[in-house]
C-alpha positions as CSV (number, residue, x, y, z in Angstrom):
1,M,-5.5,-19.8,-15.1
2,T,-8.8,-19.6,-14.6
3,N,-11.2,-18.5,-17.6
4,L,-13.3,-15.6,-16.7
5,H,-16.4,-14.1,-17.8
6,V,-16.2,-10.5,-20.1
7,T,-18.6,-8.4,-21.1
8,E,-18.1,-5.6,-24.0
9,H,-20.2,-2.4,-24.0
10,G,-19.6,0.9,-26.0
11,N,-17.1,1.9,-28.9
12,S,-14.9,-1.0,-29.6
13,S,-12.2,1.6,-30.7
14,A,-12.6,3.9,-27.7
15,P,-10.0,4.0,-24.4
16,V,-10.6,1.1,-22.4
17,V,-12.5,1.0,-18.9
18,V,-11.9,-1.9,-17.1
19,L,-14.7,-2.7,-14.0
20,L,-13.5,-5.0,-11.0
21,S,-16.7,-5.8,-8.9
22,S,-16.6,-6.4,-5.2
23,I,-16.3,-10.5,-3.3
24,G,-19.9,-11.8,-4.0
25,T,-20.9,-10.0,-6.8
26,T,-20.8,-10.2,-10.4
27,H,-20.7,-7.6,-13.6
28,E,-24.2,-6.7,-12.6
29,A,-23.4,-4.8,-9.9
30,W,-21.8,-2.1,-12.4
31,A,-25.6,-2.0,-13.7
32,K,-26.0,2.0,-13.4
33,Q,-22.2,2.6,-14.2
34,I,-22.1,1.2,-17.9
35,P,-24.4,2.6,-19.5
36,V,-23.0,5.6,-18.9
37,L,-19.5,4.9,-19.2
38,A,-20.0,3.4,-22.4
39,E,-20.8,7.0,-24.2
40,H,-17.1,7.6,-23.9
41,F,-15.5,4.5,-23.8
42,R,-14.8,0.7,-24.3
43,V,-16.1,-1.0,-21.0
44,V,-14.8,-4.2,-20.1
45,T,-15.7,-5.8,-17.1
46,V,-14.8,-9.1,-15.4
47,D,-16.2,-11.3,-13.1
48,H,-13.8,-13.0,-10.5
49,R,-13.6,-16.9,-10.3
50,S,-16.9,-18.9,-10.0
51,H,-18.7,-15.3,-10.1
52,G,-21.6,-15.1,-12.7
53,Q,-20.3,-17.1,-15.7
54,S,-16.8,-17.7,-14.5
55,E,-15.2,-20.7,-14.5
56,A,-14.8,-22.3,-11.4
57,A,-10.9,-23.1,-10.0
58,R,-9.9,-26.5,-8.8
59,V,-7.7,-25.5,-6.4
60,A,-6.9,-26.5,-2.5
61,P,-8.1,-24.4,-0.1
62,G,-6.0,-21.5,0.9
63,T,-4.0,-21.8,-1.7
64,T,-5.4,-18.9,-4.0
65,T,-3.7,-15.6,-3.9
66,M,-4.0,-11.9,-5.4
67,D,-1.1,-13.2,-7.9
68,T,-3.2,-15.8,-9.4
69,L,-6.3,-13.3,-9.0
70,A,-4.4,-10.6,-11.5
71,A,-3.1,-13.0,-13.5
72,D,-6.7,-14.6,-14.4
73,I,-7.8,-11.2,-15.3
74,L,-4.9,-10.0,-17.2
75,Q,-5.6,-13.4,-19.2
76,A,-8.8,-12.2,-19.8
77,L,-8.1,-9.1,-20.8
78,D,-5.5,-10.5,-23.4
79,Q,-8.4,-13.0,-24.9
80,V,-10.5,-9.9,-25.8
81,G,-7.4,-7.1,-26.9
82,V,-7.0,-4.9,-24.0
83,N,-3.4,-4.2,-23.8
84,R,-3.8,-0.6,-21.5
85,F,-6.4,0.5,-19.9
86,R,-8.3,2.3,-16.4
87,V,-9.6,0.5,-14.2
88,V,-12.2,0.9,-11.7
89,G,-12.2,-1.4,-8.8
90,L,-14.4,-1.8,-5.9
91,S,-13.6,-4.1,-2.4
92,L,-11.4,-7.2,-3.4
93,G,-11.9,-5.2,-6.9
94,G,-10.3,-2.1,-6.1
95,A,-7.6,-4.5,-4.1
96,L,-6.8,-6.2,-7.8
97,A,-6.8,-2.5,-9.3
98,Q,-4.2,-1.3,-6.9
99,Y,-2.0,-4.7,-7.8
100,L,-2.5,-4.1,-11.2
101,A,-1.9,-0.4,-11.2
102,A,1.7,-1.3,-9.4
103,K,2.7,-4.2,-11.2
104,S,0.7,-5.0,-14.5
105,G,2.3,-1.4,-16.3
106,R,-0.7,-1.3,-18.5
107,V,-3.1,0.6,-16.1
108,E,-3.3,4.7,-17.3
109,K,-5.4,5.4,-14.6
110,A,-7.3,3.8,-11.4
111,V,-10.1,4.7,-9.2
112,F,-10.2,2.7,-6.2
113,A,-13.8,2.5,-4.5
114,C,-14.4,1.4,-1.1
115,T,-10.7,-0.9,-0.8
116,A,-7.7,-0.9,1.2
117,T,-4.3,-2.2,1.4
118,Y,-5.7,-4.5,4.1
119,L,-8.8,-6.3,4.4
120,G,-9.2,-7.7,7.9
121,G,-6.8,-10.4,7.3
122,E,-6.5,-13.9,7.8
123,E,-8.7,-14.2,10.9
124,K,-11.3,-12.6,9.0
125,W,-11.1,-14.1,6.2
126,R,-10.7,-17.5,8.1
127,E,-14.3,-17.7,9.5
128,R,-15.7,-16.2,6.3
129,T,-14.5,-18.6,3.9
130,A,-15.2,-21.6,6.5
131,I,-19.1,-20.5,6.8
132,A,-19.4,-20.3,2.4
133,R,-17.6,-23.5,1.8
134,E,-19.8,-25.5,4.8
135,Q,-23.1,-23.7,5.0
136,G,-23.3,-21.7,1.4
137,M,-23.5,-17.9,0.8
138,A,-27.2,-17.6,2.0
139,A,-25.6,-18.1,5.6
140,L,-23.5,-14.5,5.0
141,A,-26.0,-12.7,2.4
142,D,-27.7,-11.0,5.1
143,G,-25.0,-9.5,7.4
144,M,-23.0,-8.6,4.0
145,M,-26.5,-6.3,3.4
146,E,-26.0,-4.4,7.1
147,N,-22.5,-3.8,5.8
148,W,-23.1,-3.2,2.4
149,F,-26.0,-0.3,2.4
150,T,-27.1,2.3,4.8
151,E,-29.9,1.9,7.3
152,G,-32.0,4.2,5.3
153,F,-31.6,2.8,1.6
154,R,-31.9,-0.9,2.8
155,A,-35.6,0.5,4.2
156,S,-36.2,2.9,1.0
157,H,-34.9,0.1,-1.7
158,P,-35.7,-2.9,-0.6
159,D,-36.3,-4.6,-4.2
160,E,-32.6,-3.3,-4.8
161,V,-31.1,-4.9,-2.2
162,R,-33.2,-7.7,-2.5
163,R,-31.6,-7.4,-6.2
164,V,-28.3,-7.6,-4.7
165,R,-28.4,-10.2,-2.2
166,D,-29.8,-12.7,-5.1
167,M,-27.0,-11.7,-6.6
168,V,-24.8,-13.2,-3.8
169,V,-26.5,-16.1,-2.9
170,G,-26.0,-16.9,-6.4
171,I,-22.6,-17.2,-5.9
172,D,-21.0,-20.6,-5.5
173,G,-19.4,-21.0,-1.8
174,E,-16.4,-22.4,-2.4
175,G,-15.7,-19.8,-5.5
176,Y,-16.1,-17.2,-2.9
177,A,-13.8,-18.7,-0.5
178,Q,-11.2,-18.9,-3.1
179,N,-11.5,-15.3,-3.6
180,G,-11.3,-14.9,0.6
181,D,-8.5,-17.1,0.7
182,A,-6.4,-14.3,-1.9
183,L,-7.6,-11.5,0.4
184,A,-6.4,-13.2,3.6
185,G,-3.1,-12.5,2.6
186,W,-3.9,-9.4,1.3
187,D,-1.5,-6.5,2.4
188,F,-0.4,-3.7,0.0
189,A,0.7,-0.7,2.0
190,E,4.4,-1.0,1.0
191,E,3.3,-1.2,-2.5
192,L,1.6,1.7,-2.9
193,S,4.5,3.7,-3.9
194,A,4.7,2.0,-7.0
195,I,1.5,3.4,-8.2
196,T,2.8,6.2,-10.5
197,C,-0.7,6.5,-12.6
198,P,-3.2,9.5,-11.5
199,V,-5.4,7.7,-8.8
200,L,-8.9,8.0,-7.5
201,T,-10.3,7.5,-4.7
202,I,-13.9,7.1,-3.3
203,A,-15.5,5.8,-0.1
204,G,-19.0,5.9,1.6
205,A,-19.2,7.7,4.4
206,Q,-20.9,5.5,6.8
207,D,-18.6,2.5,5.1
208,P,-18.2,-0.2,8.3
209,S,-15.8,-2.1,6.2
210,T,-13.6,0.3,4.5
211,R,-13.8,3.7,5.8
212,P,-12.8,6.9,4.4
213,A,-9.6,7.7,6.1
214,E,-8.2,4.0,4.8
215,L,-9.0,5.4,1.1
216,A,-7.6,8.6,1.9
217,R,-4.8,6.8,2.8
218,I,-4.2,5.2,-0.7
219,A,-5.1,8.4,-2.5
220,E,-1.8,10.2,0.4
221,G,0.5,7.2,-0.5
222,V,0.4,6.6,-4.3
223,A,3.6,8.0,-5.9
224,G,1.4,9.7,-8.9
225,P,-1.5,12.8,-8.5
226,G,-4.0,11.5,-6.0
227,E,-7.5,12.8,-6.1
228,Q,-10.1,11.8,-3.2
229,G,-13.7,11.8,-2.7
230,V,-16.4,10.9,0.1
231,I,-20.0,10.0,-0.8
232,D,-22.4,11.2,2.1
233,P,-24.4,9.2,2.8
234,G,-23.1,6.1,1.4
235,S,-21.9,2.6,2.6
236,H,-19.8,-0.3,1.2
237,Q,-21.6,-0.5,-2.1
238,V,-21.7,3.1,-2.8
239,A,-21.6,2.7,-7.0
240,I,-25.6,1.1,-6.4
241,E,-26.7,2.9,-3.3
242,R,-24.7,6.4,-5.0
243,P,-25.6,5.7,-8.7
244,E,-24.8,9.6,-9.5
245,E,-22.9,10.7,-7.8
246,F,-20.7,7.6,-8.4
247,N,-20.9,8.4,-12.1
248,R,-20.4,12.3,-11.6
249,A,-17.0,11.4,-9.9
250,L,-15.5,8.8,-12.3
251,T,-17.0,10.6,-15.4
252,Q,-15.0,14.0,-14.2
253,F,-11.7,11.8,-13.6
254,L,-11.9,9.2,-16.6
């Protein structure tokens, strides 16, 4: 197990909402969601391994799986006394939220944002993890910003994009790669029917990585009630790009 960094906000006796961010970001990606959710919930963030202040795992390249990442998260939640919870996950966080909703028996409601049941597979992630390990995150950061934010947002909010880019560059390349190794084996379409809790999917209309149709397939494939939302304009980091619309969807559902 890898020790993960956890933050807590809001009323400790309120229902718990767990926030899981994308690969390459820390809990700081939720800066515009935490204060809003903390008015009603105990908000718990968990950083992925080697992200932010989370511990770095010492494992061989290519051996990290979604099973191990999910086990790390559940261990972190156990350590702060969280049993049942609602989960909001984006991208990698959304994939892990799907896993937890299907397999942990602890999820009451789930929001899957800008994610999919398949995120590119071995070919996509082999290239990215090699670059991260050999050159560090600066070699990937600019391309990520182009995929993560619409052209209009990049032009109108350069300081915000720079903040996120700095967050990405600050991630350890090996840590990013380990999470990428897990995503290389991610294929969850056949498992969706194991998700019985209420689900909300949120897509960015211009997201090139996880298109709205992929989020719709998740909402339609779960066994529990599934709702769908699309934020337009919006790209992959829609919670940062369009926080008011994203927060409104969260609070109405949660």
